[in-house]
C-alpha positions as CSV (number, residue, x, y, z in Angstrom):
1,M,-58.9,103.2,-104.9
2,F,-57.0,102.9,-101.8
3,S,-54.2,99.6,-101.7
4,K,-55.5,96.7,-100.0
5,V,-53.0,94.9,-98.3
6,F,-51.9,98.8,-96.6
7,K,-55.5,99.7,-96.0
8,N,-55.6,97.0,-93.4
9,I,-52.4,97.5,-92.3
10,I,-53.0,101.4,-92.0
11,N,-56.6,100.8,-90.4
12,Q,-54.3,98.4,-87.3
13,G,-51.6,101.3,-87.2
14,S,-54.7,103.7,-87.1
15,R,-56.0,101.8,-84.3
16,Q,-52.7,101.1,-82.0
17,Y,-52.7,104.8,-82.5
18,S,-55.5,106.5,-82.0
19,S,-54.0,108.9,-79.2
20,K,-52.3,110.9,-82.5
21,K,-53.9,113.5,-85.0
22,G,-52.5,111.0,-87.7
23,L,-50.2,108.1,-89.7
24,K,-46.6,108.8,-90.6
25,V,-46.2,106.8,-93.2
26,T,-42.7,105.5,-95.1
27,V,-42.0,104.4,-98.5
28,C,-39.1,103.0,-99.2
29,G,-38.3,103.1,-103.0
30,G,-41.0,105.4,-103.0
31,S,-39.5,106.4,-106.8
32,G,-39.8,103.2,-108.3
33,G,-41.8,102.1,-110.8
34,I,-44.1,100.5,-107.6
35,G,-43.1,103.4,-105.2
36,Q,-44.7,106.0,-107.5
37,P,-48.3,104.8,-108.2
38,L,-48.4,103.5,-104.2
39,S,-47.6,106.5,-102.8
40,L,-50.1,108.2,-105.1
41,L,-52.5,106.6,-103.6
42,L,-50.4,106.8,-100.0
43,K,-51.1,111.2,-100.5
44,Q,-55.0,110.4,-101.6
45,S,-55.7,108.8,-97.8
46,P,-57.1,111.0,-95.6
47,I,-55.7,109.2,-92.2
48,I,-51.7,110.3,-94.2
49,T,-50.5,113.1,-92.4
50,D,-47.3,112.6,-92.8
51,L,-45.7,110.3,-95.8
52,A,-41.8,110.4,-96.0
53,I,-40.4,108.5,-99.3
54,Y,-37.3,107.6,-99.2
55,D,-35.0,106.3,-102.6
56,I,-30.9,106.6,-103.4
57,A,-32.5,107.7,-107.2
58,P,-31.7,111.0,-107.6
59,V,-35.0,112.3,-109.0
60,T,-36.5,111.4,-105.9
61,P,-37.1,115.1,-105.2
62,G,-38.6,116.4,-107.9
63,V,-41.4,112.7,-106.9
64,V,-41.9,114.1,-103.9
65,A,-42.6,117.9,-105.6
66,D,-45.3,116.9,-107.3
67,L,-47.1,114.6,-105.3
68,S,-47.1,117.8,-102.8
69,H,-49.0,119.4,-105.3
70,M,-52.0,117.2,-104.5
71,D,-54.7,119.1,-102.8
72,T,-54.7,116.3,-99.4
73,N,-53.9,117.4,-96.1
74,S,-50.9,114.9,-95.7
75,N,-47.3,116.4,-95.8
76,V,-44.4,114.4,-98.0
77,T,-41.0,114.8,-97.5
78,S,-37.6,113.7,-99.2
79,H,-35.2,111.2,-98.0
80,V,-32.4,111.0,-100.6
81,G,-29.6,108.0,-99.6
82,L,-28.6,105.4,-96.9
83,D,-27.8,108.8,-94.9
84,C,-31.4,109.6,-94.9
85,L,-33.1,106.6,-94.4
86,K,-33.0,107.4,-90.6
87,D,-34.5,110.6,-91.3
88,A,-37.6,109.1,-93.5
89,V,-38.2,106.1,-90.6
90,V,-37.9,108.5,-87.5
91,N,-41.3,107.8,-85.5
92,T,-43.3,106.4,-88.5
93,D,-46.1,104.1,-88.2
94,V,-46.4,102.0,-91.4
95,V,-43.2,101.3,-93.4
96,I,-43.9,99.9,-97.0
97,I,-40.6,98.2,-98.8
98,P,-41.4,98.3,-102.3
99,A,-37.4,98.9,-103.2
100,G,-34.9,96.7,-105.4
101,I,-34.6,96.1,-109.0
102,P,-37.4,94.8,-111.0
103,R,-37.3,91.8,-113.8
104,K,-36.4,91.5,-117.1
105,P,-37.1,89.2,-119.6
106,G,-35.9,85.3,-118.7
107,M,-35.7,86.2,-115.4
108,T,-37.0,84.8,-112.5
109,R,-38.2,86.6,-108.9
110,D,-35.1,84.6,-107.3
111,D,-32.5,86.0,-109.6
112,L,-33.8,89.2,-108.4
113,F,-32.5,87.8,-104.5
114,N,-29.2,88.7,-104.2
115,T,-29.4,92.8,-105.5
116,N,-32.4,92.9,-103.8
117,I,-32.4,90.7,-100.2
118,S,-29.5,93.3,-99.5
119,I,-31.3,96.3,-100.4
120,V,-34.3,95.2,-97.5
121,C,-32.1,94.0,-95.0
122,D,-29.8,97.2,-95.4
123,I,-33.3,99.0,-95.0
124,I,-34.4,96.3,-91.6
125,K,-31.3,97.3,-90.0
126,V,-32.4,100.8,-89.2
127,I,-36.0,99.9,-89.1
128,G,-35.3,97.8,-85.8
129,Q,-33.2,100.0,-85.0
130,V,-34.5,103.2,-84.9
131,S,-38.6,102.7,-84.9
132,P,-39.2,99.3,-83.9
133,N,-42.6,99.2,-83.4
134,A,-43.5,100.4,-87.3
135,L,-45.6,98.0,-89.1
136,V,-43.7,96.6,-91.9
137,G,-45.2,95.8,-95.6
138,I,-42.3,94.6,-97.7
139,I,-43.3,94.4,-102.1
140,S,-39.4,93.4,-102.9
141,N,-39.1,90.4,-104.8
142,P,-38.4,87.7,-104.0
143,V,-40.9,88.1,-101.0
144,N,-40.5,84.9,-100.1
145,S,-37.1,85.1,-99.4
146,A,-37.1,88.7,-98.7
147,V,-40.4,87.6,-95.2
148,P,-37.8,85.2,-94.0
149,A,-34.4,87.3,-93.9
150,A,-35.9,90.6,-92.1
151,A,-37.3,88.9,-90.0
152,E,-33.5,87.1,-88.6
153,I,-32.1,90.6,-88.4
154,L,-34.9,92.1,-86.6
155,K,-34.2,88.8,-84.2
156,K,-31.0,90.0,-83.8
157,L,-32.1,93.1,-82.5
158,N,-34.3,91.2,-80.0
159,V,-37.7,93.6,-81.9
160,Y,-38.9,91.1,-83.9
161,D,-43.0,90.7,-84.1
162,P,-44.3,88.6,-86.0
163,K,-47.2,90.2,-86.1
164,R,-45.5,94.2,-87.5
165,L,-43.8,92.2,-90.3
166,F,-46.0,91.9,-92.8
167,G,-44.9,90.3,-97.3
168,V,-47.5,91.7,-99.6
169,T,-48.7,89.1,-101.6
170,T,-52.6,90.4,-102.6
171,L,-51.0,91.1,-106.5
172,D,-51.9,87.1,-107.1
173,I,-55.6,87.3,-105.7
174,V,-56.2,90.4,-107.9
175,R,-55.0,88.4,-110.7
176,S,-57.1,85.5,-109.7
177,N,-60.0,87.2,-108.8
178,R,-59.9,89.6,-112.4
179,F,-58.9,86.1,-114.7
180,I,-62.1,84.3,-113.0
181,A,-63.8,86.6,-113.9
182,E,-63.2,87.1,-117.6
183,L,-63.8,83.7,-117.9
184,K,-67.1,83.4,-116.7
185,G,-68.3,87.0,-117.1
186,L,-69.0,87.9,-113.7
187,N,-68.1,91.3,-111.6
188,A,-64.4,91.3,-111.0
189,T,-65.4,93.1,-107.6
190,D,-67.5,90.5,-107.0
191,V,-64.9,88.2,-107.5
192,N,-63.0,86.5,-104.3
193,V,-60.5,83.7,-104.9
194,P,-58.0,82.8,-101.8
195,V,-54.6,82.4,-103.0
196,I,-51.9,80.2,-100.6
197,G,-48.1,79.5,-101.2
198,G,-46.6,83.0,-100.9
199,H,-45.6,85.1,-104.8
200,S,-42.9,82.9,-106.3
201,G,-44.1,81.0,-109.3
202,P,-45.3,77.6,-108.9
203,T,-45.7,77.9,-105.0
204,I,-48.6,80.8,-105.6
205,I,-51.2,78.5,-105.2
206,P,-55.0,79.8,-106.5
207,L,-57.3,78.0,-104.1
208,I,-60.3,78.2,-106.8
209,S,-62.6,75.7,-105.2
210,Q,-63.3,78.2,-102.4
211,C,-64.0,81.1,-104.6
212,T,-67.0,83.1,-104.1
213,P,-69.0,82.9,-105.9
214,Q,-68.5,79.5,-106.5
215,V,-67.1,78.7,-110.0
216,K,-65.9,75.3,-111.8
217,F,-63.7,74.9,-115.0
218,D,-63.0,71.7,-116.7
219,H,-59.7,70.0,-116.1
220,D,-57.2,71.3,-119.3
221,V,-59.1,75.4,-118.3
222,L,-58.6,74.9,-114.8
223,V,-54.6,73.8,-115.1
224,K,-54.5,76.5,-117.9
225,L,-55.5,78.9,-115.3
226,T,-53.6,78.4,-112.7
227,K,-50.6,78.5,-115.0
228,R,-51.5,81.6,-116.0
229,I,-52.2,82.8,-112.4
230,Q,-48.8,81.5,-111.7
231,E,-46.6,83.0,-114.6
232,A,-48.7,86.5,-114.7
233,G,-46.0,88.4,-113.9
234,T,-44.0,87.3,-116.7
235,E,-46.4,88.0,-118.7
236,V,-46.6,91.7,-118.0
237,V,-42.5,91.6,-117.8
238,Q,-42.9,90.3,-121.5
239,A,-45.2,92.2,-122.9
240,K,-42.8,95.4,-121.7
241,A,-39.9,94.5,-123.5
242,G,-37.1,94.7,-121.0
243,A,-39.1,98.0,-119.7
244,G,-40.0,97.1,-116.6
245,S,-42.4,94.8,-114.3
246,A,-45.8,94.9,-112.7
247,T,-45.4,98.1,-110.9
248,L,-49.6,99.5,-111.4
249,S,-50.8,95.8,-111.1
250,M,-48.5,95.8,-108.1
251,A,-49.2,99.4,-106.8
252,Y,-53.1,98.7,-107.2
253,A,-52.8,95.4,-104.9
254,G,-50.5,96.9,-102.5
């Protein structure tokens, strides 16, 4: 299963760069909990010919070596440290940013602000300077703050295009689809629930009344369902007992 939002982003890139033989995709934070499974999914895409993995972690060359053994056609390159970021994003068509620290029990997404926004901004500055036409998808939390911060940096560089900067919040849709399917005995792949408000706890608003197929719940069930969707990330953080956050489902939803 190829990641949902990035399939749309990459398809957009594929149309735009149709004269090229394939796409270059860069994963910034590719050695992390989300970055590794996401890179695994991207390595399987037939339209990606170059997959650049950037991270500051020393394990990055090993992650790239592991991915390189897969019998798919894309070439995978390793880029370790801020000094190598330019090489990672030069001539890239799509940049995916899951970089940053994960939540731990007791933390909210907003608690990640100082560290993760700084990381995202450092990456965005280089993208704006080296590959201003790239499509950029931000996964790093808090997404609701990271996207506006990235937009301001791109504006200062005079390269901001709202059609090229994305905040990835699809995980809330995936969770909504799954939870409703469980309650109603439906196939989750047949359920589609619009979710608005970004990706920050109380701002996550599943529009259950607009669900396809139509579903109805008693008020008490509806309240509990909405709360579970809003707090699903915390559910995973607690279940992992401090060892990580929602990495696999985020990579899938991405």
